C-alpha positions in Angstrom: -9.6 19.0 14.8 -6.6 17.4 14.3 -3.4 19.2 15.5 -2.2 21.1 12.5 -5.6 21.8 11.0 -6.2 25.9 10.7 -9.9 26.9 10.5 -13.4 24.6 9.8 -15.3 23.3 7.5 -16.8 25.7 4.6 -14.2 27.5 3.1 -12.7 27.6 -0.1 -9.6 25.9 0.6 -8.6 23.6 4.0 -5.7 24.8 5.6 -2.9 23.0 7.6 -0.2 24.3 10.0 3.6 22.6 9.5 4.4 20.5 12.8 7.3 22.6 15.0 10.9 20.9 15.2 11.5 20.3 11.3 15.2 21.4 10.7 14.7 21.5 6.7 10.9 20.4 6.2 10.6 18.7 3.1 6.6 18.6 1.8 6.3 15.1 0.1 2.7 14.9 -2.3 0.7 11.9 -3.4 -2.1 10.9 -5.2 -3.7 7.8 -6.3 -7.4 6.0 -6.9 -8.6 2.8 -6.5 -9.1 1.4 -10.0 -12.2 -0.9 -10.8 -12.5 -2.2 -7.1 -15.4 0.1 -7.4 -17.1 -1.9 -9.9 -17.4 -4.5 -6.8 -18.0 -2.5 -4.6 -21.3 -0.9 -6.9 -22.3 -4.6 -7.8 -22.2 -5.6 -4.1 -23.6 -2.1 -3.0 -20.7 -2.4 -0.4 -18.9 1.0 -0.1 -17.7 1.4 3.4 -13.8 0.2 2.6 -13.3 1.9 -0.5 -12.4 5.1 1.3 -9.6 3.1 3.4 -8.2 1.7 0.0 -8.1 5.4 -1.4 -6.2 6.8 1.7 -4.1 3.7 1.6 -2.6 3.7 -2.3 -1.9 7.6 -1.3 0.0 7.3 2.3 2.1 4.0 1.4 3.1 5.4 -1.7 4.6 8.8 0.7 5.7 7.2 3.7 8.2 5.2 1.5 9.8 8.0 1.1 10.4 8.6 5.1 7.0 11.0 4.9 5.1 11.4 7.7 1.4 12.1 6.5 0.2 15.3 7.4 -3.6 15.8 5.4 -5.9 14.6 3.0 -8.0 15.3 0.3 -10.6 13.8 -2.0 -12.8 14.6 -5.3 -15.6 12.0 -6.2 -17.3 12.1 -9.1 -20.5 10.4 -10.0 -23.4 10.3 -12.8 -26.4 10.8 -10.0 -25.3 11.2 -6.6 -26.6 8.7 -3.6 -26.3 9.9 -0.6 -26.2 7.0 1.7 -22.8 4.9 -1.0 -21.3 8.5 -0.9 -21.6 8.9 2.9 -20.1 5.3 3.6 -17.4 6.3 1.1 -16.4 9.6 3.1 -17.0 7.8 6.5 -14.2 5.2 5.2 -11.8 7.6 4.2 -12.0 9.5 7.6 -11.6 5.6 8.9 -8.3 5.3 7.0 -7.3 8.9 7.7 -7.2 7.7 11.4 -5.3 4.7 10.3 -2.5 6.4 8.3 -2.5 9.3 11.1 -3.3 12.2 8.8 -5.9 15.2 9.1 -9.2 14.9 6.3 -9.2 18.9 5.8 -11.4 18.6 2.3 -12.6 17.3 -0.8 -15.4 18.0 -3.7 -18.2 15.9 -5.0 -19.3 16.3 -8.3 -22.6 15.4 -10.0 -22.1 15.1 -13.6 -25.0 13.4 -15.1 -24.1 12.3 -18.8 -20.6 11.8 -18.2 -20.9 9.1 -15.8 -23.9 6.3 -16.6 -26.6 6.1 -13.8 -24.5 6.0 -9.9 -21.3 4.7 -11.1 -18.7 7.2 -9.7 -15.5 7.4 -9.2 -12.6 8.7 -6.1 -9.7 10.0 -6.0 -7.1 10.8 -2.9 -4.3 13.5 -2.5 -2.2 13.3 0.8 1.1 15.6 1.8 3.2 14.3 4.2 6.2 15.7 6.0 10.1 14.4 6.2 13.5 16.1 7.6 15.0 16.3 4.3 18.2 14.6 5.8 16.3 11.9 6.6 14.7 10.9 3.2 14.8 7.8 1.6 15.8 7.8 -2.0 18.2 5.2 -2.3 21.2 6.6 -0.9 21.4 4.7 1.9 21.0 1.0 0.1 23.8 -1.0 0.3 24.4 -4.4 -1.4 24.2 -6.9 0.9 20.9 -5.4 2.6 18.2 -7.9 3.2 14.7 -7.2 1.9 11.8 -7.9 5.0 8.3 -8.4 3.1 5.2 -7.5 4.8 1.8 -9.0 4.1 -0.7 -7.4 2.1 -4.7 -7.7 3.4 -5.7 -9.5 0.0 -5.5 -7.8 -3.4 -5.6 -3.9 -2.1 -6.4 -1.9 -5.0 -5.0 -3.6 -8.5 -5.6 -5.7 -10.7 -9.1 -5.7 -10.8 -9.6 -5.5 -14.1 -8.3 -9.7 -14.2 -9.1 -10.3 -11.1 -13.2 -9.6 -11.9 -13.4 -11.5 -15.0 -12.3 -14.1 -12.9 -13.9 -13.7 -10.3 -17.4 -14.1 -12.1 -16.4 -17.1 -14.6 -19.1 -19.3 -13.6 -20.6 -18.0 -10.7 -22.3 -15.1 -8.2 -20.1 -12.9 -5.7 -21.7 -14.6 -3.2 -20.1 -18.2 -3.8 -17.4 -19.4 -1.4 -14.9 -20.7 -3.8 -12.1 -21.4 -0.7 -11.8 -20.9 3.0 -15.2 -20.0 4.3 -15.9 -16.2 2.9 -17.6 -15.5 -0.2 -15.4 -14.5 -3.3 -16.9 -10.6 -3.0 -15.5 -10.7 0.2 -12.1 -11.6 -0.1 -12.3 -8.9 -3.1 -13.5 -6.0 -1.1 -11.2 -6.7 1.6 -9.8 -3.3 2.2 -5.8 -2.4 1.5 -2.8 -2.1 4.3 -1.9 0.4 5.5 1.3 0.6 6.5 2.2 3.9 7.5 2.1 3.9 11.6 4.1 0.5 12.0 7.1 2.2 9.6 7.1 5.7 11.5 6.9 4.1 14.7 9.9 1.4 13.3 12.1 4.5 12.1 11.8 6.6 15.2 12.7 3.6 17.6 15.9 3.5 15.5 15.2 0.4 13.1 17.6 1.4 10.3 15.6 1.1 7.5 17.2 1.9 4.1 14.4 1.6 2.0 10.5 1.0 1.4 8.8 -0.4 -1.5 5.5 -0.2 -1.8 3.7 -3.6 -3.8 1.5 -1.7 -6.2 0.8 -2.2 -9.8 3.6 -4.5 -11.8 4.3 -6.6 -8.2 7.7 -6.9 -7.4 9.5 -7.1 -10.1 8.4 -3.4 -11.2 7.9 -2.2 -8.0 10.8 -2.9 -5.2 14.2 -1.8 -8.0 12.4 1.5 -7.1 14.2 2.0 -4.2 17.5 0.6 -4.8 20.3 2.9 -5.7 22.6 3.3 -8.8 24.6 -0.6 -9.8 22.2 -2.4 -7.7 19.7 -4.7 -8.4 17.7 -7.4 -5.8 17.1 -11.3 -5.6 14.2 -12.0 -4.2 12.9 -15.9 -3.3 9.5 -17.2 -3.6 10.1 -19.8 -1.4 10.3 -17.7 1.2 6.6 -17.4 2.0 3.9 -18.6 0.9 1.3 -17.6 -1.6 -1.9 -16.6 0.0 -5.0 -18.4 -1.4 -7.0 -16.2 -2.8 -3.6 -15.9 -5.7 -3.4 -18.9 -5.9 -7.4 -19.6 -6.3 -6.9 -16.6 -9.4 -4.3 -18.0 -11.0 -5.8 -21.3 -10.9 -9.5 -20.3 -11.9 -8.1 -18.2 -14.8 -5.3 -20.0 -16.0 -2.8 -17.4 -15.4 0.8 -18.1 -15.8 2.9 -17.3 -13.1 4.8 -15.0 -15.0 2.1 -12.8 -15.2 0.6 -13.1 -11.3 3.6 -11.3 -10.3 3.3 -8.4 -12.7 -0.1 -8.5 -11.9 0.0 -9.0 -8.2 1.2 -8.8 -4.9 1.4 -12.1 -4.4 1.2 -11.6 -0.9 3.4 -9.1 0.1 1.9 -5.2 0.2 5.3 -3.4 1.8 9.0 -4.1 1.2 11.6 -3.1 3.8 15.3 -2.7 2.9 17.4 -3.1 5.8 20.9 -4.1 6.5 22.0 -7.5 7.8 22.3 -7.0 11.3 18.8 -5.6 11.6 16.8 -8.4 9.9 15.9 -9.9 13.4 14.6 -6.7 14.5 12.8 -5.7 11.5 11.0 -9.0 11.5 10.0 -8.3 15.4 8.9 -4.6 15.0 6.7 -6.1 12.2 5.3 -9.0 13.3 1.8 -7.2 13.4 2.5 -7.6 9.1 3.5 -11.4 9.2 7.3 -10.7 8.0 9.3 -12.4 5.9 13.3 -12.8 5.0 12.5 -12.5 1.5 15.8 -11.5 -0.7 18.7 -9.6 -0.6 20.0 -6.5 -2.4 23.1 -7.3 -5.1 25.6 -5.1 -6.9 24.3 -5.2 -10.9 21.2 -3.3 -13.2 18.6 -2.2 -10.8 16.2 -5.1 -12.0 14.9 -7.9 -9.5 15.3 -11.4 -10.1 13.4 -14.3 -8.8 16.2 -17.4 -7.7 14.0 -19.8 -6.6 16.2 -22.1 -8.2 19.3 -22.0 -6.6 20.1 -22.7 -2.8 19.7 -19.1 -1.3 20.4 -18.7 2.2 17.8 -16.7 4.1 18.3 -14.6 6.8 17.2 -15.8 10.5 13.6 -16.0 11.2 13.3 -15.8 15.0 12.4 -12.3 16.1 14.8 -11.7 19.4 14.1 -11.3 23.2 14.4 -7.4 23.2 12.3 -5.0 20.4 13.9 -2.3 18.7 10.2 -0.6 18.5 8.8 -2.0 21.8 5.5 -1.2 22.2 5.0 1.5 19.3 3.3 -0.9 16.9 -0.4 1.0 16.5 -3.3 -1.8 18.0 -5.9 -0.2 15.6 -3.9 -1.3 12.1 -5.3 -4.5 10.7 -3.3 -7.5 10.7 -2.5 -8.5 7.8 -2.1 -11.0 4.5 -2.6 -11.1 0.7 -2.5 -6.0 -5.3 -2.1 -4.1 -8.9 -1.5 -0.5 -10.5 1.1 0.7 -13.0 3.2 3.5 -11.7 5.4 5.9 -13.2 8.2 8.2 -10.9 8.2 7.7 -7.8 5.4 7.0 -5.2 5.7 10.0 -3.5 8.3 11.8 -4.8 8.6 14.2 -8.1 7.0 11.8 -11.0 4.0 11.3 -11.8 1.5 8.5 -11.2 -0.4 6.4 -13.5 -3.6 5.1 -11.8 -5.2 1.4 -13.8 
């Protein structure tokens, strides 16, 4: 049984004891779903990674406030229970909780014939974490001149699938190979990256993280400004990183304009980390497993993101130092990263509402 979990299975509620050592503990809650990525899993009859996606979307949200995930609950609703598929989903949730370092303390499965068609199903997740009040990330630490480090995504993550599915099924099957050596179905079912352990380890090691942004629906333009303070904007140079092949293929095949691609998908950046200029090299070293890249800078102005591709914008140094502030604290179990969509209202794990698309 995971530390903090009280009682066993079968009760009406899951119980969890707050960890000791907090002076002013603040609970941070987040909820989310997986959206129409479920239709890809259903079409391919491969459900094992959906649970990882579910945990990732919730845990990545609350870590942007600085919270360490404590426990997770899930809700699964279907028209007709398919035990094998549901077992895959639940196993994926358990795997995701291990990657996020939290306990799975309960869940609910509802069979709703007549409401959901056949074996179609939907899932929702709920994650609760804790952070010391004085250590919350709320935008107040962000300074003009801070640099933005982009951590690579693993694919589309769990957003933009209404558009991606439409493009992916144009004139072909799920098992065709549009580029590289993997079928399109494999590309679209790649699980969402879980950045939690790496980010928490970096903060514990002393890396001065001033802000975090989970790049979900709305892409960089709508999500990155949400971690800034008043009177601050951000400039991003899209030449700083190589857009992964999946996004290029979707844009070309679907004839999607560049602006729409950046408003819909993460374009290869799944998490943005804001640090002072003096900590750029250390941050690049800390997050090597996520192929980090210095992509921009916080500037004075309205709270919006500006792409400055046409300007000569000097980027922070990208070569890591010989000694890492993170040491050996990086999680060896976190999958390597590369290549998101969802519209969110309010904060990732702060008071507010979140709407899954």
